[in-house]
C-alpha positions as CSV (number, residue, x, y, z in Angstrom):
1,N,-0.1,0.1,0.1
2,L,1.2,3.7,-1.1
3,D,0.7,6.4,2.0
4,P,0.3,9.8,0.9
5,V,2.6,12.3,1.7
6,L,-0.3,14.9,1.9
7,V,-3.9,14.7,2.6
8,L,-5.5,18.2,0.9
9,G,-8.8,19.3,2.2
10,E,-10.9,18.2,4.8
11,A,-12.9,14.4,4.8
12,I,-16.6,14.7,4.8
13,K,-17.9,14.5,8.5
14,P,-21.5,13.6,8.6
15,I,-23.4,16.2,10.9
16,D,-25.8,15.1,13.1
17,D,-29.1,17.1,13.0
18,Y,-31.9,15.9,15.2
19,S,-34.3,18.4,14.2
20,S,-34.1,17.1,10.9
21,S,-34.6,13.3,9.7
22,Q,-32.2,14.1,7.4
23,K,-28.4,13.8,8.0
24,S,-26.8,16.8,6.5
25,T,-23.0,16.8,5.9
26,S,-20.0,19.1,5.7
27,G,-17.5,19.4,3.1
28,H,-17.9,19.2,-0.6
29,E,-16.7,15.8,-3.0
30,V,-13.8,16.7,-5.4
31,F,-14.7,15.9,-9.0
32,C,-11.3,16.8,-10.9
33,V,-7.8,17.5,-9.8
34,R,-5.1,18.8,-11.4
35,Y,-1.0,19.8,-11.0
36,S,-0.6,23.5,-12.1
37,P,2.1,23.2,-15.6
38,D,4.8,24.0,-13.1
39,G,3.8,21.0,-10.2
40,Q,3.5,23.7,-7.5
41,F,-0.1,23.4,-6.8
42,V,-3.3,21.3,-6.9
43,A,-6.6,22.6,-8.0
44,A,-9.2,20.6,-6.7
45,A,-13.0,21.0,-8.1
46,R,-15.8,20.5,-6.1
47,G,-19.4,19.4,-5.7
48,N,-20.5,22.8,-4.8
49,G,-18.9,24.6,-7.9
50,N,-15.7,25.9,-5.6
51,I,-12.2,25.3,-6.9
52,D,-9.9,25.0,-3.7
53,V,-5.7,25.5,-4.8
54,Y,-3.5,24.1,-2.7
55,S,0.3,23.8,-2.3
56,A,1.8,21.2,-3.3
57,T,4.4,20.9,-1.2
58,K,3.1,22.7,2.1
59,G,-0.9,21.0,1.6
60,T,-2.0,24.7,2.6
61,K,-5.1,26.0,0.8
62,V,-3.3,29.1,-1.1
63,Y,-6.5,30.2,-3.5
64,E,-10.2,29.8,-3.9
65,M,-12.6,30.7,-6.8
66,P,-16.2,30.5,-5.8
67,S,-19.2,29.7,-7.8
68,T,-21.1,32.8,-8.4
69,D,-24.6,31.6,-7.7
70,V,-23.5,30.1,-4.1
71,S,-26.5,29.0,-3.1
72,G,-27.9,27.1,-6.7
73,A,-24.2,26.3,-7.9
74,S,-23.7,23.4,-10.1
75,P,-20.7,20.9,-9.5
76,T,-18.0,21.6,-11.3
77,C,-17.3,19.1,-13.5
78,C,-13.7,19.1,-14.9
79,I,-10.9,21.8,-15.3
80,R,-7.5,21.8,-16.7
81,F,-4.8,24.7,-16.5
82,R,-4.5,26.4,-20.0
83,P,-0.8,25.1,-21.2
84,N,1.9,27.5,-20.6
85,T,3.2,28.3,-24.0
86,A,4.8,31.6,-26.0
87,S,1.2,32.5,-27.3
88,S,-0.3,33.0,-23.5
89,K,0.9,36.0,-22.0
90,T,-1.0,35.7,-19.1
91,R,-0.2,32.6,-17.0
92,N,-2.0,30.7,-14.4
93,V,-5.2,30.8,-16.4
94,L,-7.7,27.9,-15.1
95,L,-10.6,26.7,-17.5
96,A,-13.3,25.1,-15.4
97,V,-16.9,23.5,-16.8
98,D,-19.5,22.8,-15.0
99,A,-23.2,20.7,-14.8
100,G,-25.0,24.4,-15.4
101,G,-23.2,24.4,-18.9
102,S,-20.8,27.3,-18.1
103,V,-17.1,27.4,-19.4
104,K,-15.1,29.8,-17.4
105,H,-12.1,31.3,-17.4
106,W,-10.4,32.4,-13.9
107,H,-7.3,33.6,-13.3
108,M,-5.8,31.5,-10.3
109,T,-3.9,34.6,-8.0
110,S,-6.1,37.1,-8.5
111,M,-8.9,34.8,-8.3
112,K,-10.8,36.7,-10.8
113,C,-13.2,35.4,-13.0
114,L,-11.8,36.1,-16.8
115,H,-14.4,35.4,-19.1
116,T,-17.6,33.2,-18.9
117,T,-19.6,31.1,-21.8
118,S,-22.8,29.4,-21.5
119,E,-23.6,26.0,-23.7
120,D,-27.1,26.3,-21.4
121,P,-29.2,23.8,-21.5
122,N,-26.2,21.3,-21.7
123,Q,-24.3,19.7,-18.7
124,I,-20.5,19.8,-19.7
125,Y,-18.4,17.4,-17.8
126,A,-15.4,17.1,-20.1
127,L,-12.7,19.4,-21.5
128,D,-9.2,19.4,-22.6
129,Y,-6.9,21.9,-24.0
130,R,-5.0,21.6,-27.1
131,P,-1.4,21.1,-26.1
132,D,-0.3,24.6,-27.8
133,G,-3.4,26.0,-25.8
134,L,-4.4,27.7,-29.0
135,K,-8.0,25.4,-28.5
136,F,-9.8,23.7,-26.5
137,A,-12.7,21.2,-26.8
138,T,-16.3,20.5,-24.2
139,A,-18.5,17.7,-24.5
140,G,-21.1,16.2,-22.2
141,Q,-24.6,15.5,-22.0
142,D,-26.1,16.3,-25.6
143,Y,-23.4,13.9,-27.5
144,Q,-21.6,16.8,-29.0
145,V,-18.2,17.7,-28.9
146,R,-17.7,21.6,-29.0
147,M,-14.1,23.0,-30.3
148,Y,-13.5,26.6,-29.0
149,D,-11.0,29.4,-29.9
150,E,-9.2,30.1,-27.0
151,A,-7.9,33.7,-28.0
152,T,-11.6,34.9,-28.6
153,K,-13.4,32.5,-26.5
154,T,-16.0,31.8,-29.6
155,L,-17.4,28.0,-30.2
156,Q,-15.4,27.6,-34.0
157,S,-17.2,24.2,-34.7
158,T,-19.3,21.1,-33.4
159,L,-18.3,17.2,-33.8
160,S,-21.4,15.8,-33.6
161,G,-20.6,12.9,-36.5
162,G,-23.1,13.8,-39.6
163,L,-26.9,14.0,-40.0
164,G,-29.5,11.8,-40.2
165,Y,-29.7,7.9,-40.3
166,Q,-25.9,7.6,-41.1
167,R,-24.6,9.7,-38.6
168,V,-21.5,8.2,-36.9
169,G,-20.2,9.9,-33.2
170,H,-21.6,9.8,-29.8
171,S,-24.9,8.3,-29.2
172,N,-24.8,8.8,-25.2
173,R,-23.3,11.5,-22.8
174,V,-19.3,12.0,-23.3
175,F,-17.3,11.8,-20.2
176,S,-13.6,12.5,-21.1
177,L,-12.0,14.0,-24.2
178,K,-7.8,14.2,-24.7
179,F,-6.2,16.1,-27.4
180,C,-3.5,14.1,-28.9
181,T,0.1,15.2,-28.3
182,E,1.6,14.6,-31.4
183,N,-1.0,15.4,-33.8
184,E,-3.0,18.8,-33.2
185,H,-5.6,17.8,-35.3
186,M,-6.6,14.6,-33.2
187,L,-8.8,14.7,-30.8
188,L,-10.1,11.5,-28.7
189,S,-14.0,11.8,-27.1
190,A,-15.2,8.7,-25.3
191,G,-18.4,8.4,-23.1
192,W,-21.6,6.1,-22.2
193,D,-22.1,4.3,-25.6
194,N,-18.9,2.0,-25.0
195,T,-16.9,4.0,-28.0
196,V,-13.8,6.0,-27.9
197,Q,-14.2,8.0,-31.2
198,V,-11.0,9.3,-33.0
199,W,-11.9,12.7,-34.5
200,D,-10.0,14.7,-37.2
201,T,-11.2,18.4,-36.0
202,R,-11.3,20.1,-39.7
203,T,-14.1,17.3,-40.3
204,D,-17.4,16.6,-38.6
205,V,-17.0,12.5,-38.8
206,P,-14.3,10.5,-36.3
207,Q,-11.9,9.2,-38.7
208,R,-12.2,5.8,-36.8
209,S,-13.1,4.3,-33.4
210,I,-11.8,2.0,-30.4
211,F,-15.1,-0.4,-29.5
212,G,-15.8,-1.7,-26.0
213,P,-14.2,1.4,-22.9
214,H,-17.2,2.3,-21.0
215,I,-16.6,5.5,-19.7
216,T,-17.9,7.6,-16.9
217,G,-15.1,10.2,-16.0
218,D,-12.3,11.3,-16.7
219,S,-10.9,8.3,-17.5
220,M,-9.5,8.6,-20.7
221,D,-6.2,9.3,-21.9
222,Q,-3.1,9.3,-24.8
223,W,0.9,9.1,-25.4
224,D,2.4,8.3,-28.7
225,N,0.3,5.5,-30.1
226,Y,-1.7,4.2,-27.0
227,V,-4.9,4.8,-25.5
228,I,-5.9,4.1,-22.0
229,T,-9.3,3.7,-20.8
230,G,-10.8,3.3,-17.3
231,S,-14.2,1.6,-17.8
232,W,-16.9,2.0,-15.2
233,R,-17.9,-1.8,-14.7
234,P,-16.3,-4.8,-12.6
235,E,-14.4,-6.6,-15.0
236,K,-11.9,-5.7,-17.8
237,Q,-12.1,-2.2,-16.3
238,L,-8.6,-1.1,-17.2
239,Q,-7.6,-1.5,-21.1
240,L,-4.8,-0.3,-23.6
241,W,-5.3,0.5,-27.0
242,D,-3.3,0.8,-30.5
243,L,-4.7,4.2,-31.4
244,R,-3.6,3.4,-35.0
245,T,-5.4,-0.3,-35.4
246,C,-7.9,0.9,-32.6
247,K,-7.2,-2.9,-31.3
248,L,-7.0,-4.0,-27.8
249,V,-2.9,-4.2,-26.5
250,K,-3.6,-5.7,-23.2
251,E,-6.0,-5.5,-19.9
252,Y,-4.6,-4.8,-16.7
253,G,-5.4,-6.9,-14.1
254,W,-7.6,-5.7,-11.2
255,L,-8.6,-8.8,-9.4
256,D,-9.6,-8.1,-6.0
257,H,-12.0,-11.2,-4.6
258,A,-13.5,-8.7,-1.7
259,M,-15.1,-6.1,-4.0
260,P,-14.2,-5.2,-7.6
261,C,-13.1,-1.4,-8.6
262,M,-15.4,0.1,-11.0
263,L,-13.5,3.2,-12.6
264,Y,-13.8,6.9,-12.9
265,A,-10.0,7.9,-13.7
266,A,-7.2,6.4,-15.8
267,Q,-4.1,8.2,-16.9
268,F,-0.3,7.9,-18.2
269,S,2.2,9.0,-16.2
270,R,4.1,12.2,-17.4
271,D,7.2,11.1,-17.5
272,P,8.7,10.6,-21.4
273,S,8.3,7.2,-21.5
274,A,4.6,7.1,-20.1
275,S,6.3,4.4,-18.0
276,M,3.5,3.9,-15.4
277,V,-0.3,3.9,-16.0
278,V,-2.2,5.2,-12.8
279,A,-6.4,4.5,-12.4
280,G,-9.1,4.8,-9.6
281,G,-12.7,4.2,-9.0
282,S,-16.0,3.2,-6.8
283,G,-16.9,0.1,-5.4
284,S,-13.0,-1.2,-3.6
285,N,-12.8,3.1,-3.4
286,E,-9.1,2.8,-4.1
287,A,-6.7,4.0,-6.7
288,R,-3.5,1.4,-8.3
289,V,-0.6,2.1,-10.3
290,Y,0.9,-0.2,-12.9
291,E,4.2,-0.4,-15.1
292,R,3.1,0.8,-18.7
293,E,4.7,-1.8,-20.6
294,S,5.3,-5.0,-17.7
295,G,1.5,-5.0,-16.1
296,E,2.8,-5.3,-12.8
297,M,0.9,-3.0,-10.1
298,R,3.3,-1.3,-8.4
299,G,0.9,0.2,-5.9
300,V,-2.3,0.3,-4.6
301,I,-3.6,3.6,-2.6
302,K,-6.4,2.7,-0.2
303,G,-8.2,4.5,3.0
304,M,-10.5,6.6,0.8
305,Q,-14.0,6.9,2.2
306,Q,-15.7,7.2,-1.1
307,G,-14.8,6.9,-4.8
308,V,-11.4,8.2,-6.4
309,Y,-13.2,10.4,-9.1
310,S,-10.5,11.9,-10.9
311,V,-6.2,11.1,-10.5
312,D,-3.8,14.0,-12.1
313,C,0.0,12.2,-12.6
314,H,2.5,15.3,-11.3
315,P,4.2,17.1,-14.7
316,T,7.9,16.1,-13.2
317,M,8.0,13.9,-10.3
318,S,6.7,10.5,-9.5
319,Q,3.8,11.6,-7.8
320,V,-0.1,11.5,-8.2
321,A,-2.7,13.5,-6.6
322,V,-6.0,11.5,-5.9
323,A,-9.5,12.7,-6.0
324,S,-11.7,11.7,-3.9
325,G,-15.8,11.8,-3.2
326,D,-15.0,12.3,0.4
327,G,-13.7,15.3,0.0
328,T,-10.0,14.9,0.2
329,V,-7.0,15.0,-2.5
330,R,-4.0,12.6,-1.6
331,L,-0.6,13.6,-2.9
332,I,0.9,10.0,-3.5
333,N,4.4,9.5,-4.3
334,Y,5.1,6.2,-6.6
335,P,8.2,3.7,-7.3
336,K,9.9,4.3,-10.4
337,V,10.0,1.3,-13.2
338,G,12.9,-1.2,-11.9
339,G,12.5,1.0,-8.9
């Protein structure tokens, strides 16, 4: 078992309220976690709409971006830091999408909202920046993938898979988006319809599809010619695919005779060879670290009172942030390959 070096935020505690029949809770679950590009900060998006930012070395909360309408706030479902590229003068920009259909650009250090756009009545569950930071994409309840221009914050195109009965593309909710690191026109999307769609963002029809993964969270990632998927199901959860052929390369054994783990989160480690795979979910409420190539399990992260909803690997260190429905983010150092 791997123990956390830091636990960020407070675990949700039930409050006994004898005057009401319902038990309420203090604290809010974390739906998405992300390190800042320099690894100095960890941002946690919560069920009450807030985004709390912590120091990755001290564990203290340093910034808080409140939701505008605090009483009726929608959960913030996904966040991404804007890549620090030559084109962007402003650093520390954080993009957030929520279940109310809002797309918000935040400036982390001043805690100011720079821009808001709405896709109402769509609920947005997924988000990603293109690696050059010039475009971003959103997806969610209405099966569409939307491409935006970062400079103007305007909708540029909608990827839906054509029209009519011959339509390809998604036929259900989309929960994960990933721009390819090597090809700026390639975008992957996945969700409830048991497909990963491989798009060329210049056309409205997917180039090809991976069939099988049932994606219910931010649980798809790409590195080189590989795609990792974490499915919300009791078996064949963690799978590696060939991006070129869309064929299954391997399954990572997630055997636990006590209770299965249904995955909400999966990611490659950030080192140049993506040597590790980290994934987590609900049921057994745990996360695991595997060697990508050998498939050997190198660690289990337990102790969460609720499911693991999101994981994010540190940009330069062998560390992962594990976010849970129990309101906490655990920072865990994991072993290196062969170490």
